N, C-alpha and C positions, 0 to 999 in steps of 0.2 A: 470521735472522729471530728476533725476541724473542717469547717466549710467556709469558704470566702464568697461573699456575694458577688455575682457576676462572673465567676470563674467556672470554667468547665474542666472536668478531669482530662488530663493529657496522658496518652499512652506512649511511653518512650521505648525505643528499640535500639539495640546495639548498632552503632554505625562505624565500627572499626574498619570495615572493608569498604565503606563508601566515603569518598572525599567530597566535601562540600565547601563552599566559600560564601562569605557575606560580602556583597559588592555594593557600591553606591552608584546609582544612575539617576541623573536629573534631580539630585538632592534627596533621594529616597534610598533606603537600604533594603536589599533583597537577599534571602538565603537561597542559593542555587546549587544545582548539581549538573554534571555533564549530560547533555542531551535534553535538558529541561527547557520548556518554552514558557515565556511569561510576557505579560503586558506591562509596559512602562509608559511614562509620560512621553509625548511626542518628541522624537529626536530629529535632528537635522541631517540624518544620514539617508542615502539612497538605498533602495531595496537590493539585497544581496551583498552589501558592504559589511566588512567586519570592523570591530572596534574593541578596544581594551578598557573596560570600566575600572574604576579605582577599587582595589581589593583591601578590605578592612580586616578580614580574619579568614584563615583556612583551617579546616579541621577534618577529622575522620580517621586518620592514622595516628593514634596516640593522642597526645595533648594538643589542643588547638594552638596555632601560632597567632599571637596578637600583633606581631610586626612582620607580616609575610613579605617575601620577595618573590612572589609567584604571580605570573600573568594569567589572566582569564580572558579568553577570546570569545566574543559574542557576535552573532550574525543577525543582521536586520532582515526579517522575513516580509514585513509589509506594514503599511500604515492602516490603522483601523479606527473605528469610532466605538466609544463605550456605550453602555446601555442608556436609554433615554430616561432622564429624570424630569418629572413634571413638577412645576412650581406654580402655586396658586395663591393669589392675594385676595382678601375679602374684608370689607368693612361693613358692619351691620347698619341697617337703616339708611344707607346712603346710596345704594345701588352700585357701589364701587366693586368691580370684580375684574381681576387681571389673571390671565393664564399664559404661561410661557413654559419652555422646556430647555433642556441642556443636554448635550452629549459631549463627553470628553474626547479629545483627540489623543489617541494612543498609538504606540508602536509595538508590534509583536517582535520579540527577539528570541533567539535560541542560543543556548550556551554550547559552544563548540568544544572547548577544552578548558581544563583547569590545570595549570602548572605545565603546560606544553604537551601533555599527553592527550592525544585526540581520541575521542570515543570511537571504538571500532564497531561498525554495523555488521550484522550477520550476513554472511555471503549468501547470495541468491543463486540457485542452480541455473546454469546457463541454458537458455531456451534453444539455442542453436543445435545442441547435441541431441535432443529428443526427436525433432523432426527427421534428422539424418537416420536415426535408428528405425523409425517407422517407415521411412522411404526404403531402407534396406530390406525390411520385412516384406514390403509390397513387392519389391523386386524378386525376393525369394518365392513369394506366392506365384508370380508370373512364370518364374523359371520352372515351377512344378508341372507346367503343361498348359497353362491358361493362354488363350490367344492374346496377342499383343494389342493393347489399347481397348481391352474388353470393358473397362469401367466407363469409358466414354460412349460406348455403343448404346443406341436406343433399342427398344423392343423390336421395331420394324427391321432395323439393321441386323439384329440377332436372328430373326426369323429367316432373313435372306442368306446370312452367312453360315448358319448352323449346319446345313446339310454338307457343306464342304469341309468341315472340321473333322479330324480323326477322333477315335474313341477316347484317348487320354485328354485331349483338349475339351471334349464335351463333358467328361467326368469332372475335370477341374472347374469348368464354367458352371456346371450344376452345383458343385460344392460351394463355390463362391456365392452364387445367387441365393442358395438356401441360408448361408451364414450372414450375408451382408445386404444384398439387394432386395430379395423377396418380391420380385416383380412377377405377377402371375403369368403374364404373356410370355416373358422370357423363359420362365420355368417350363411352360407348356411347349414352347418351341424347341428347347433343348431336350426335353423328354421325348418328344416325337422324333427328333433327329437321332437320339440314341436307340429308340425302338426300330427305326428304319435301318440303322447300321446292324442291329442284331439280326433282323430278318434276312438281310442280304448276305 
């Protein structure tokens, strides 16, 4: 087995279904795919702006194209600073010590599309449909015989109003309280009102 000093083994995978491109941004080359985010040297573009870097090679579907006529669209996400690099200078027996640091000015970009095909994001379920369904279920619960506006009533208001409710309303309120509210005072008031109705 041959080994080369300083080389790490690489694991290759088939990329026939993945389109990639090699682009040049600010004098450096990057291998990118759709949706990928990367840090490049500081660009003079505003946040949210799109630009088309120079495309050197496109591959993934068959043989790579060395002279592509494909556009790559990238979006600027923001300007960031790179990691801090500490620099120290020292000369022995002279007392000379200097310490400074450096942080690179970078720009974060995202590859929007390669070759005009925009990456499709998965559709999110609409949130507006779910509350409508739950609201309809609550209306169905109320229509079963529960007093109107029961959820907003306090325990004191339930004690005052429970003797005036009929038997189906009391049964529905008791069922709702046992399932959802579990307020001891409200349960006691409803049970006493039911007992009074049964006695009379």
